[in-house]
ROSE-4610 file (N, C-alpha, C; in Angstrom, 1 decimal, always signed):
// ROSE-4610
residu = [M/M/M/S/S/S/L/L/L/A/A/A/R/R/R/L/L/L/T/T/T/W/W/W/L/L/L/L/L/L/V/V/V/T/T/T/A/A/A/T/T/T/C/C/C/A/A/A/V/V/V/G/G/G/A/A/A/V/V/V/L/L/L/L/L/L/F/F/F/V/V/V/A/A/A/G/G/G/Y/Y/Y/Q/Q/Q/G/G/G/Y/Y/Y/G/G/G/V/V/V/L/L/L/A/A/A/I/I/I/I/I/I/I/I/I/G/G/G/L/L/L/A/A/A/A/A/A/S/S/S/I/I/I/N/N/N/I/I/I/R/R/R]
num = [1/1/1/2/2/2/3/3/3/4/4/4/5/5/5/6/6/6/7/7/7/8/8/8/9/9/9/10/10/10/11/11/11/12/12/12/13/13/13/14/14/14/15/15/15/16/16/16/17/17/17/18/18/18/19/19/19/20/20/20/21/21/21/22/22/22/23/23/23/24/24/24/25/25/25/26/26/26/27/27/27/28/28/28/29/29/29/30/30/30/31/31/31/32/32/32/33/33/33/34/34/34/35/35/35/36/36/36/37/37/37/38/38/38/39/39/39/40/40/40/41/41/41/42/42/42/43/43/43/44/44/44/45/45/45/46/46/46]
x = [+116.4/+117.4/+118.8/+119.8/+121.1/+121.9/+123.0/+123.8/+124.6/+125.0/+125.8/+124.9/+123.5/+122.7/+122.4/+122.2/+122.0/+123.2/+124.4/+125.6/+125.7/+125.5/+125.5/+124.4/+123.2/+122.1/+122.6/+123.2/+123.7/+124.8/+125.7/+126.7/+126.1/+125.1/+124.3/+123.6/+122.9/+122.3/+123.2/+124.3/+125.3/+125.9/+126.1/+126.6/+125.6/+124.3/+123.2/+123.2/+123.2/+123.2/+124.4/+125.5/+126.9/+126.7/+126.3/+126.2/+125.3/+124.2/+123.3/+124.0/+124.7/+125.5/+126.6/+127.3/+128.3/+127.8/+126.6/+126.0/+125.6/+125.1/+124.7/+125.8/+127.0/+128.2/+128.9/+128.5/+129.1/+130.1/+130.3/+131.3/+130.6/+130.4/+129.6/+130.4/+131.6/+132.5/+132.5/+132.7/+132.7/+131.3/+130.2/+128.9/+128.6/+129.1/+128.9/+129.6/+130.8/+131.6/+130.9/+130.3/+129.6/+128.4/+127.8/+126.6/+127.2/+128.2/+128.8/+129.2/+129.9/+130.2/+128.9/+127.8/+126.6/+126.0/+126.0/+125.5/+126.2/+127.6/+128.4/+128.1/+128.0/+127.6/+126.2/+125.2/+123.8/+123.8/+124.8/+124.7/+124.8/+125.4/+125.6/+124.3/+123.3/+122.2/+121.3/+121.3/+120.3/+120.5]
y = [-18.3/-17.4/-18.2/-17.5/-18.0/-18.0/-18.9/-18.9/-17.7/-17.1/-15.7/-14.6/-14.6/-13.6/-13.9/-15.2/-15.6/-15.2/-15.4/-15.1/-13.6/-12.8/-11.3/-10.8/-11.5/-11.1/-11.5/-12.6/-13.1/-12.1/-11.7/-10.6/-9.3/-8.9/-7.7/-7.7/-8.9/-9.1/-9.2/-9.9/-9.9/-8.5/-7.7/-6.4/-5.5/-5.8/-5.0/-5.4/-6.8/-7.2/-6.7/-6.9/-6.4/-4.9/-4.2/-2.7/-2.4/-3.1/-2.9/-3.2/-4.3/-4.8/-3.8/-3.3/-2.3/-1.1/-0.6/+0.6/+0.5/-0.8/-1.0/-1.0/-1.5/-1.7/-0.4/+0.6/+2.0/+2.3/+1.3/+1.6/+2.2/+3.6/+4.2/+4.2/+4.4/+4.6/+3.2/+2.1/+0.8/+0.4/+0.9/+0.7/+1.2/+2.5/+3.3/+2.5/+2.0/+1.3/+0.0/-0.7/-1.9/-1.6/-0.6/-0.1/+0.3/+1.0/+1.2/+0.0/-0.9/-2.2/-3.0/-3.0/-3.6/-3.1/-1.7/-1.0/-1.4/-1.4/-1.8/-3.3/-4.1/-5.5/-5.5/-4.7/-4.8/-4.4/-3.7/-3.5/-4.7/-5.7/-7.0/-7.9/-7.6/-8.4/-8.4/-7.4/-7.1/-8.2]
z = [-69.1/-68.6/-68.8/-69.3/-69.7/-68.3/-68.3/-67.3/-67.0/-68.1/-67.9/-67.3/-67.7/-67.2/-65.7/-65.4/-64.0/-63.0/-63.6/-62.9/-62.6/-63.6/-63.4/-62.4/-62.4/-61.5/-60.1/-59.9/-58.6/-58.1/-58.9/-58.5/-58.1/-58.9/-58.5/-57.2/-56.9/-55.8/-54.5/-54.7/-53.6/-53.3/-54.3/-54.0/-53.3/-53.6/-52.9/-51.5/-51.2/-49.8/-49.0/-49.7/-49.1/-48.8/-49.7/-49.4/-48.2/-48.1/-46.9/-45.6/-45.7/-44.4/-44.2/-45.0/-44.8/-44.3/-44.8/-44.3/-42.8/-42.5/-41.1/-40.2/-40.7/-40.0/-39.7/-40.5/-40.5/-41.4/-42.4/-43.5/-44.6/-44.6/-45.6/-47.0/-46.9/-48.2/-48.9/-48.2/-48.8/-49.3/-48.5/-49.0/-50.4/-50.5/-51.8/-52.9/-52.5/-53.6/-53.9/-53.0/-53.4/-54.3/-54.1/-54.9/-56.3/-56.5/-57.7/-58.5/-57.8/-58.4/-58.8/-58.1/-58.4/-59.6/-59.7/-60.9/-62.1/-62.0/-63.1/-63.6/-62.6/-63.0/-63.6/-63.1/-63.7/-65.2/-65.6/-67.1/-67.9/-67.4/-68.2/-68.1/-67.3/-67.2/-68.5/-69.1/-70.3/-71.3]
C-alpha cells in the first residue's frame, strides 16, 4: 500500500469518526458535512 493511499484512507476514517462524534453531540449539519468530505476523500483511495 502506497503512502498516498494510506493517507487518504486515514482522512476518510477521520471524517467518519468525526461525523459520528458530531452526530452524538447534536451537530447534524456538521456531521453531514464531515460525511460528504469523507466521501470526496474516499475517491482518491482507489
